[in-house]
C-alpha positions as CSV (number, residue, x, y, z in Angstrom):
1,M,0.0,0.0,0.0
2,Q,1.3,3.5,-0.9
3,P,2.2,5.6,2.2
4,W,0.1,8.6,1.0
5,L,-3.1,6.5,1.2
6,A,-3.2,6.7,5.0
7,E,-3.6,10.5,4.7
8,S,-6.2,10.5,1.9
9,P,-9.4,10.0,4.0
10,A,-8.7,13.2,6.0
11,Y,-8.2,15.2,2.8
12,L,-11.4,13.8,1.4
13,E,-13.4,14.6,4.6
14,R,-12.1,18.1,4.5
15,W,-13.1,18.4,0.8
16,I,-16.6,17.1,1.6
17,D,-17.0,19.8,4.3
18,E,-15.6,22.6,2.1
19,Q,-17.8,21.6,-0.9
20,Q,-20.8,21.0,1.4
21,V,-21.3,17.6,-0.3
22,D,-23.9,15.2,0.9
23,R,-21.7,12.5,2.5
24,S,-24.2,9.7,1.5
25,S,-23.5,10.4,-2.2
26,L,-19.9,9.4,-1.7
27,E,-20.6,6.2,0.3
28,R,-18.9,4.0,-2.3
29,V,-15.8,6.2,-2.5
30,L,-15.5,6.4,1.3
31,N,-16.0,2.6,1.7
32,G,-13.4,2.0,-1.0
33,L,-10.8,4.0,0.9
34,D,-11.5,2.0,4.0
35,I,-11.2,-1.3,2.1
36,V,-7.9,-0.2,0.7
37,L,-6.5,0.9,4.1
38,Q,-7.5,-2.5,5.6
39,G,-5.7,-4.3,2.7
40,K,-8.9,-6.1,1.7
41,V,-9.4,-5.1,-1.9
42,L,-9.0,-8.7,-3.1
43,E,-11.9,-9.7,-0.9
44,H,-14.2,-7.3,-2.8
45,T,-13.2,-8.1,-6.4
46,S,-13.6,-11.2,-8.5
47,G,-10.9,-10.6,-11.1
48,G,-7.7,-10.0,-9.1
49,Q,-8.0,-6.2,-9.2
50,E,-5.8,-4.5,-6.7
51,P,-5.9,-0.7,-7.3
52,N,-4.7,2.0,-5.0
53,I,-8.0,3.9,-5.2
54,F,-10.8,1.5,-5.2
55,V,-14.6,2.1,-5.7
56,P,-16.7,-0.9,-4.8
57,G,-19.9,-1.7,-6.8
58,L,-18.5,-0.8,-10.3
59,S,-19.0,-3.3,-13.1
60,E,-16.1,-5.7,-13.2
61,I,-15.3,-6.3,-16.9
62,A,-11.7,-6.9,-18.1
63,W,-12.3,-6.3,-21.8
64,W,-15.2,-3.9,-22.6
65,D,-17.4,-4.2,-25.8
66,N,-16.7,-1.3,-28.2
67,E,-20.4,-0.9,-28.7
68,R,-20.6,0.6,-25.2
69,F,-18.6,3.6,-26.4
70,P,-20.1,5.3,-29.5
71,W,-17.1,7.7,-29.6
72,I,-14.7,4.9,-30.6
73,A,-15.8,5.2,-34.2
74,D,-14.7,8.9,-34.3
75,V,-11.4,8.0,-32.7
76,E,-10.7,5.3,-35.2
77,A,-11.8,7.5,-38.1
78,A,-9.1,10.1,-37.0
79,T,-6.3,7.5,-37.0
80,E,-4.3,9.1,-39.8
81,E,-4.5,12.6,-38.3
82,I,-3.5,11.3,-34.9
83,A,-0.7,9.3,-36.4
84,A,0.6,12.3,-38.2
85,E,0.7,14.3,-34.9
86,F,2.6,11.4,-33.3
87,E,5.1,11.6,-36.1
88,N,5.4,15.4,-35.7
89,L,6.3,14.8,-32.0
90,G,9.1,12.6,-33.2
91,G,7.3,9.2,-33.5
92,L,9.4,6.2,-32.9
93,V,12.8,7.9,-33.4
94,S,12.9,11.0,-31.3
95,K,13.8,11.4,-27.6
96,R,10.9,10.4,-25.3
97,I,10.2,10.3,-21.6
98,V,10.9,6.8,-20.2
99,S,7.6,5.7,-18.8
100,N,7.1,5.5,-15.0
101,P,7.4,3.1,-13.2
102,T,10.3,2.1,-15.5
103,E,11.0,-1.1,-13.5
104,L,8.0,-2.6,-15.2
105,A,10.0,-2.8,-18.5
106,D,12.1,-5.8,-17.4
107,E,13.3,-6.2,-21.0
108,G,13.7,-3.5,-23.6
109,R,12.3,0.1,-23.2
110,W,8.9,1.6,-22.7
111,S,8.6,5.3,-23.4
112,A,6.1,8.0,-24.1
113,H,5.2,11.3,-25.6
114,Y,2.9,12.6,-22.8
115,L,-0.2,14.7,-23.1
116,Y,-1.2,14.0,-19.5
117,H,0.5,12.0,-16.8
118,T,-1.7,11.2,-13.7
119,A,-3.8,14.2,-14.8
120,K,-0.8,16.6,-15.0
121,S,-0.8,18.3,-18.4
122,Y,2.1,18.6,-20.9
123,P,1.1,21.9,-22.6
124,K,3.7,21.8,-25.4
125,N,2.7,18.4,-26.5
126,L,-1.0,19.3,-26.2
127,E,-0.4,22.4,-28.4
128,A,1.4,20.2,-31.0
129,C,-1.6,17.8,-31.2
130,P,-4.7,19.9,-31.9
131,K,-6.5,17.2,-33.9
132,T,-5.8,14.5,-31.3
133,V,-7.1,16.9,-28.6
134,K,-10.2,17.7,-30.6
135,V,-11.1,14.0,-31.1
136,L,-10.6,13.2,-27.4
137,A,-12.3,16.3,-26.0
138,P,-15.9,14.9,-26.0
139,I,-14.9,11.6,-24.3
140,P,-15.5,11.7,-20.5
141,G,-12.1,11.9,-18.8
142,A,-9.9,11.4,-21.9
143,L,-8.2,14.7,-21.4
144,G,-7.0,14.7,-17.9
145,C,-8.6,12.1,-15.7
146,G,-5.5,10.0,-15.6
147,M,-3.1,9.1,-18.4
148,T,-3.1,10.3,-22.0
149,Y,0.0,9.6,-24.1
150,F,1.6,8.1,-27.2
151,S,3.0,4.8,-25.8
152,V,6.0,3.4,-27.5
153,L,7.6,-0.1,-27.0
154,D,11.0,-0.7,-28.5
155,P,11.6,-4.0,-30.2
156,G,12.1,-6.9,-27.7
157,T,10.3,-5.1,-24.9
158,H,8.4,-6.9,-22.1
159,I,6.2,-5.0,-19.6
160,A,5.8,-7.2,-16.5
161,A,2.4,-8.1,-15.2
162,H,0.9,-5.3,-13.0
163,T,-2.3,-3.7,-12.0
164,G,-3.4,-0.1,-12.6
165,F,-3.9,2.8,-10.1
166,T,-7.7,2.7,-9.9
167,N,-10.8,0.8,-11.0
168,A,-12.5,4.2,-11.5
169,H,-10.8,4.5,-14.9
170,L,-11.0,2.4,-18.0
171,R,-8.2,2.5,-20.6
172,C,-8.4,2.8,-24.4
173,H,-5.7,2.0,-26.9
174,L,-5.7,3.1,-30.5
175,G,-3.3,1.2,-32.7
176,L,-0.8,3.4,-34.7
177,V,2.3,1.3,-35.4
178,T,1.3,-2.3,-34.9
179,P,3.9,-4.9,-35.9
180,K,3.1,-8.6,-35.7
181,G,4.4,-10.0,-32.4
182,A,3.2,-7.1,-30.3
183,R,0.4,-8.1,-27.9
184,I,-1.3,-7.4,-24.5
185,R,-2.8,-9.7,-22.0
186,V,-5.5,-8.4,-19.7
187,S,-6.7,-10.9,-17.1
188,D,-6.8,-14.2,-19.0
189,E,-7.3,-12.9,-22.6
190,T,-4.5,-11.7,-25.0
191,R,-5.0,-9.5,-28.0
192,E,-2.9,-7.9,-30.7
193,W,-3.1,-4.3,-31.8
194,H,-4.1,-3.3,-35.3
195,R,-3.6,0.1,-36.9
196,G,-6.8,2.2,-36.8
197,K,-8.5,-0.1,-34.4
198,A,-9.3,0.7,-30.7
199,F,-10.2,-1.3,-27.7
200,V,-11.1,-0.6,-24.1
201,F,-10.1,-2.5,-21.0
202,D,-9.9,-2.2,-17.3
203,D,-6.3,-1.8,-16.3
204,S,-7.0,-2.5,-12.6
205,Y,-7.0,-6.1,-13.8
206,E,-3.6,-7.7,-14.1
207,H,-2.1,-7.0,-17.5
208,E,1.1,-7.6,-19.3
209,V,2.6,-6.5,-22.6
210,W,5.1,-7.8,-25.2
211,N,6.7,-6.6,-28.3
212,D,8.5,-9.6,-29.7
213,S,8.9,-8.0,-33.2
214,G,11.9,-6.3,-34.7
215,E,10.1,-2.9,-34.9
216,G,8.7,-0.3,-32.5
217,R,5.1,-0.5,-31.5
218,A,3.0,2.7,-30.8
219,V,-0.5,3.3,-29.6
220,L,-2.5,6.3,-28.4
221,L,-3.3,5.5,-24.8
222,F,-5.9,7.4,-22.8
223,D,-7.9,6.8,-19.7
224,I,-11.7,7.5,-19.4
225,W,-14.0,7.5,-16.4
226,H,-15.7,4.3,-15.6
227,P,-19.3,4.7,-16.9
228,D,-20.9,3.5,-13.6
229,L,-19.5,6.5,-11.7
230,T,-21.8,9.5,-10.7
231,E,-20.8,13.1,-11.3
232,I,-20.1,13.7,-7.6
233,E,-18.0,10.5,-7.3
234,I,-15.9,11.7,-10.3
235,R,-15.3,15.1,-8.6
236,A,-14.3,13.4,-5.3
237,I,-11.9,10.9,-7.1
238,S,-10.4,13.8,-9.1
239,H,-9.7,15.5,-5.8
240,L,-8.1,12.4,-4.4
241,M,-5.9,12.0,-7.4
242,E,-4.7,15.6,-7.1
243,V,-4.0,15.0,-3.4
244,S,-2.1,11.8,-4.2
245,R,0.1,13.5,-6.7
246,K,1.0,16.2,-4.2
247,L,1.7,13.8,-1.4
248,I,3.8,11.5,-3.7
249,Y,5.8,14.5,-4.9
250,R,6.2,15.7,-1.3
251,S,7.5,12.3,-0.3
252,F,9.9,12.1,-3.2
253,W,11.4,15.5,-2.6
254,S,11.8,14.9,1.1
255,K,13.7,11.7,0.4
256,E,15.9,13.5,-2.1
257,F,16.6,16.2,0.5
258,V,17.6,13.7,3.1
259,A,19.7,11.8,0.6
260,R,21.7,14.9,0.0
């Protein structure tokens, strides 16, 4: 369990008071924090999900049907424009930020051109990708609820099995550069990417990624809000994510100071 989680309930209670929110409307979020702090998430899930921020009662589906998301057709239709902006950022060949946590790439390299990282924006990249931003703007959470970036796997890369930050998000991938031999496993099902095709999965399930090809693999990756969440739950979770980022940064810099 992340150390900052112990402080999260107090921050959320303060936010509830400041915003004058009906506490009963956040019962699932509050219960979820309590479950996480007790280390009992696995007792409340059926698919091995173990997120840091957990909301009980949400639909548990590892791979979601595209028909649930009418906006997928618009994302797929914009593939060439999105791919062109990826190339303008440098595509597979330019310097990129090595994705965090980097230890997940136990072979090869996993890197990214970020638009958002844990809801923190990268303004220069956003300005360089107006068509991508326009396509994502109508999608609930796609611009800023979590991660939005061009994800690149070098040849021979393996991303170790892991679970995502929260079950309050789902994750979408749009295939851009999709060599044969690149694939992703979510729960007990493995799929390959195809250029111009998107799929949605719940990354709070265990997932693992391979690029066994001799070429780079690239997708547009973005998080969306779980469709079962209410508006007030989304506001509360957004606040918790902002708090978590600040507490994590505070912990990081305090350790750096001590180390020096």
